[in-house]
C-alpha positions as CSV (number, residue, x, y, z in Angstrom):
1,X,-28.0,-32.7,-1.1
2,X,-29.8,-31.6,2.1
3,X,-28.4,-29.2,4.6
4,X,-28.0,-31.9,7.2
5,X,-26.1,-34.1,4.8
6,X,-23.8,-31.3,3.7
7,X,-23.1,-30.3,7.4
8,X,-22.3,-34.0,8.2
9,X,-20.0,-34.4,5.3
10,X,-18.2,-31.2,6.1
11,X,-17.8,-31.9,9.8
12,X,-16.9,-35.5,9.6
13,X,-15.3,-35.7,6.2
14,X,-13.7,-32.5,4.8
15,X,-13.0,-30.7,8.0
16,X,-10.4,-33.3,9.2
17,X,-8.5,-33.1,5.9
18,X,-8.7,-29.3,5.8
19,X,-7.4,-29.0,9.4
20,X,-4.6,-31.5,8.7
21,X,-3.5,-29.4,5.7
22,X,-3.5,-26.2,7.8
23,X,-1.5,-27.8,10.6
24,X,1.1,-29.1,8.0
25,X,1.4,-25.6,6.6
26,X,1.7,-24.0,10.0
27,X,4.6,-26.3,10.8
28,X,6.5,-25.0,7.8
29,X,5.3,-21.4,7.4
30,X,5.3,-18.2,9.5
31,X,1.7,-17.4,10.6
32,X,-0.3,-14.9,12.5
33,X,-3.2,-15.6,15.0
34,X,-6.4,-13.7,15.1
35,X,-8.2,-14.2,18.5
36,X,-11.7,-13.2,19.4
37,X,-13.7,-14.1,22.5
38,X,-17.5,-14.1,22.3
39,X,-20.5,-15.6,24.0
40,X,-22.7,-18.2,22.3
41,X,-26.5,-18.3,22.2
42,X,-26.2,-20.8,25.1
43,X,-24.2,-18.2,27.2
44,X,-20.9,-20.1,26.8
45,X,-17.6,-18.3,26.3
46,X,-16.1,-19.3,23.0
47,X,-12.5,-18.4,21.9
48,X,-12.2,-18.3,18.1
49,X,-8.7,-18.8,16.7
50,X,-8.1,-17.9,13.1
51,X,-4.7,-18.3,11.4
52,X,-3.4,-16.2,8.6
53,X,-0.4,-17.1,6.4
54,X,0.9,-16.8,2.9
55,X,-0.3,-19.8,0.8
56,X,2.2,-20.6,-1.9
57,X,-0.4,-22.6,-3.8
58,X,-2.7,-19.6,-4.1
59,X,0.0,-17.0,-4.1
60,X,-1.8,-14.9,-1.5
61,X,-2.3,-14.4,2.2
62,X,-5.2,-16.6,3.4
63,X,-7.2,-16.7,6.6
64,X,-8.5,-20.0,8.0
65,X,-10.5,-21.0,11.0
66,X,-8.2,-23.0,13.2
67,X,-10.2,-23.7,16.4
68,X,-13.1,-22.7,18.5
69,X,-12.6,-23.4,22.1
70,X,-15.2,-23.5,24.8
71,X,-13.7,-21.6,27.8
72,X,-14.6,-22.0,31.4
73,X,-13.0,-18.7,32.1
74,X,-12.0,-16.0,29.6
75,X,-9.4,-14.1,31.6
76,X,-6.0,-13.4,30.0
77,X,-4.3,-16.3,31.7
78,X,-6.9,-18.8,30.5
79,X,-6.8,-17.5,26.9
80,X,-3.0,-17.6,26.9
81,X,-3.0,-21.2,28.1
82,X,-5.6,-22.3,25.7
83,X,-3.8,-20.8,22.7
84,X,-0.4,-22.2,23.7
85,X,-1.9,-25.6,24.4
86,X,-3.6,-25.6,21.0
87,X,-0.4,-24.8,19.2
88,X,1.7,-27.3,21.2
89,X,-0.9,-30.1,20.9
90,X,-0.6,-29.8,17.2
91,X,3.3,-29.8,17.3
92,X,3.4,-26.4,15.6
93,X,6.7,-24.6,16.3
94,X,6.1,-21.5,18.4
95,X,8.9,-19.9,16.3
96,X,6.6,-19.8,13.3
97,X,4.2,-17.5,15.2
98,X,5.0,-13.9,14.0
99,X,2.1,-11.9,15.4
100,X,-1.1,-12.0,17.4
101,X,-4.1,-9.9,16.6
102,X,-6.6,-9.3,19.3
103,X,-9.5,-6.9,19.8
104,X,-9.4,-4.3,22.5
105,X,-11.6,-6.1,25.0
106,X,-10.6,-6.2,28.7
107,X,-9.7,-9.9,28.6
108,X,-7.1,-9.2,25.9
109,X,-5.8,-5.8,27.3
110,X,-7.1,-5.7,30.8
111,X,-6.0,-3.3,33.6
112,X,-5.1,-6.1,36.1
113,X,-3.5,-8.7,33.8
114,X,-2.7,-8.2,30.1
115,X,-2.4,-11.0,27.6
116,X,0.3,-9.5,25.4
117,X,3.2,-9.8,27.9
118,X,2.4,-13.5,28.3
119,X,3.1,-14.0,24.6
120,X,6.3,-11.8,24.8
121,X,7.7,-14.1,27.5
122,X,7.2,-17.4,25.6
123,X,10.0,-19.2,23.9
124,X,8.9,-17.4,20.8
125,X,12.0,-15.5,19.5
126,X,10.5,-13.1,16.9
127,X,7.4,-11.6,18.6
């Protein structure tokens, strides 16, 4: 199978099923988010969202790619809104979110506006 064929089958075939399974699991299981903002080769800001949870089928903690979002602005408010919208758009209970891992860049822990208190003030009871 060629690389192009494999990429096509993954993107338009398996990826949908994999994401549906992840969303189903996140609706039922406590999970953590790993966030990282980076710049693509095309100079676009991209927010990568990884999810980490205990998988009962594999009997271990697993990490999966959940979303990569193109960001117009990557300040703390925009990152917060993008993450919350992604969770809510998929009808995942915010109560299942138990932690958020971020690197120490200015966007995540800036001097003027910090992302962490935004999460603390959501309807999330356990953070």
